[in-house]
N, C-alpha and C positions, 0 to 999 in steps of 0.2 A: 562534418564527416571525418572520421579518424583515418589517418593515412595508413597505407598498406606497405608492409615490408615482406615480400614473398619469400617462400622457402625454395621455390624453383621457378624458372622462367623457361617457357617453350615458345618457339616461333610458330608461324602458321603451318610449317612443314612438320611440326612435332619434334623439332630438334631442340635439345636443352642448351640454353645459353649460359655460359659461365659468368658469374658476376660476384662482386663484393660490395656490400653496403658499408659506408663509413659514417657513423652517426655524428651529428652536430649537437646543438643545444636543444633542450626539450621545448623551449619557448618560441621556436620558429618552425614554420611549416612549408619551407622552400626546399626543394630537392634539385640538385645539380646532377644531371646524367652526363657521363663522360665516356667518349668512345675513341678508338684508335684508328690508325690508317692501314694502308695496304700491307699485307704480310705480318702485321703486328698482333698485339693482344692487349688485354686490360692492364697488364702489369708492366708496361713500358715505364722505365724509371721516372720520366718527366710527368706521367699521369699519376703515379703514386705520390710524387712530390706535391702535385696539385691537390689531390684528395686530402693529404695530411694538412696542407696549409688551410684548406677550406674548413676542416674539422677544428683546427686550432682557433678559428674565428667563428665557431658555432654553426657552420653551414654543413648541412647533410649532403652526401654525394653517393652515387653508385657508379662504379666502373664495370663495364661488361665487354666481353669479346664477341664479335660478330660470328655467326655460324661459319664453320670451316676454319676458324682461327683459334689459336691458343688451345684451351681445354673445352671449348664449346663443341657440340656435336655438329655433324654435317661435313661434307667434302669441300676442301679448299677450291677444287676446280669447278664447284657449282656456285661460288659466290659471285655477286655482281652488285653494283651500286643500288639497283632496284631491289634486289633481295635484301640488302642491308637496310634500306628504308623500311621494309617489312619487319626486320628484326627490331629496329628501333621502335616501331609502333608496338610490338609485343612487350618491350621493356616498359614503355609508358603505360600500357594497359595493366601490367603486373603491379606497378607502383601507383595504385589508384588513390585518390583522396587527398593529395597534397594541394595546398593553396596555389603554389607557384612551382613551375618547372623551368629550370634553365638547361641548356644543352651546350656541352663543350665537345667539339670534334677536332681531331688532328688529321691533317692531310686529306686523304679521300674521305675520312670520317667527317670532316668539315663539309665537304660537298654533299654527303648524305644528309647532314643536318640542314643544309639549305633547302634541299628538295623536300625534306619532311616538314620543316617549319613553314614553308610556303603554303602548305595545305592543311596543317594541323594546328588549331588555335590553342592547344594546351601549352605550347612553347611560349614562355613569358619573356625570355631573353636568350640571346644566341652569342656564342663565343667561338671564333674560328682560329685555330692554332696552325700556322703554316697551311692555311686552307687552299684546297685545289678549286680553281674555277673552270679550267679547261680540261675536261676528262679525255676527250679524243686526242688533243695535242699531247697530253701526258703519255697516253698509251703509245702514240707514234714515236715520241721522243725516247721513251724508256724501253719499249718492246718492239719497235718497228722492224727490227732484223730477226725477230723470233717468230717461228711458225706456230700459231695457236693450235693447241691440240697435240703438239709434238715437243715443243721446247719449254724452257723454264724461265721464270723471272730472274734476272740477274744471275743466270747460270746456277741457280740453287734448285736441286731436284725436289726438295720438299715443297716448292712453290710452282707447280705446273701452270703454264699460261693457257687459259681456256678460251675457246671461241665464245662461250657465253659472256665472259668478262669483256673481251674486246668488242663484241657486237653491242653490248649495252653501253660501254663508254663512248663508242662512236655514235650510237643513237642519241644519247644525252647530249653529246658534243661539248656543251658548257652549261653552267648553272646560272647564267646571267638573267634569263627570263624569270626563273624562280626567285632570284634575289630581289627583283623589282617588286615582287608581291609581298615581301616581308615588311611588316610594320611594327616591329618590336625592337627594343634596344639591342645593339649589335657591336661587339668588340672584336677587333682583328689584331692578332699578334703574329709577327713574321720575322724570322731571322734574316739579316741581310747577306749572310753567307750560305743561305739555303741553295743547294745545287740540285735538289730533287723537285721541289715546287717553287718556281720563281716568285720573288716578292711581288712582282707585277700582278700575279693572280689576286692577291689580297687588295692591292690598290684598285684594280678594276672593279671588284665587288664593292669595295668601300665607296667608290664613286656612285654606285647605283643604290646603295643602302639609304634608308630614310633615317632621320634623326630620332632619338639620340644615337650617335655612332662614334666610334673612336678607332683609330689605327695606330698601333705601336710597333715600331720597327726596331729590332735589336741588333746593333753592330756586332760583327764577328760571331754571330750565332748561326749554327747550321740547322738542318731540318729536324733534328731530334732534341733540341734544347738541352744540350749537355750542361752540367754544372759549370759555372754558377748561374747560367741562363735559366735553368729550370726554376730556381727560387725566385728570380726576378719576374719570370712569366707568371708564376703562381701568385705572387704578391700583387702584380698588376691586375690579375683577375679579381682577387679579393677586394682590392681598393676600388675597382670599378663597380663591383656589385654593391659595395657600401655607399659609394658616392651617389649612385642612382637610386639608393634605397629600394633595392630589389628583393630584400628579405621580407617575407610575410609571416 
């Protein structure tokens, strides 16, 4: 079956999802789907660096923005991890016919990937960048003093804090049970200077993951993998994919 590269992606709510496909070499049929974290979008510099590094090594990728983020349609105050799992499913459905799919998620996007991969067999391998394990604890730590429906994330008016988000993050609580169900290769990369999502989140999920698995911790690297850490992260991803022969 020939793989699909869509001209448009819409989620279950009919909202258009902004995306960019970066081609690899014609002789492989593996697609890596890349997603961002909370308040971000598909063009985070670290994610662009990753796409470019994958392409240089012949690996196809697509970066997309969750609904309510970046140039995707939808209201920011309507997003939640559960809605983002649905967005991710829509992206997988739109890119049909690939032999293998990998998923790379950053921060909350990594937690979304764990929830999705635990129940969707299309995911062949999983990569968590500064991945969040404890959604309720994150919400309490970062937004505990903000009133949902009235205040903003990090005092930024463009990012209103919604009851929908807080209720969903509290309901999920953590993704450890989902992590236990995952039986595919899993790479974790986390900066040791991350003050947004603690490195312990990755360590705890790594302990629950099945083999083959790998945890890479980067000294002096914060949550956003600024240069030169972005290049090191991207090369680590590519080398791991090659090492495990995950290209089909």
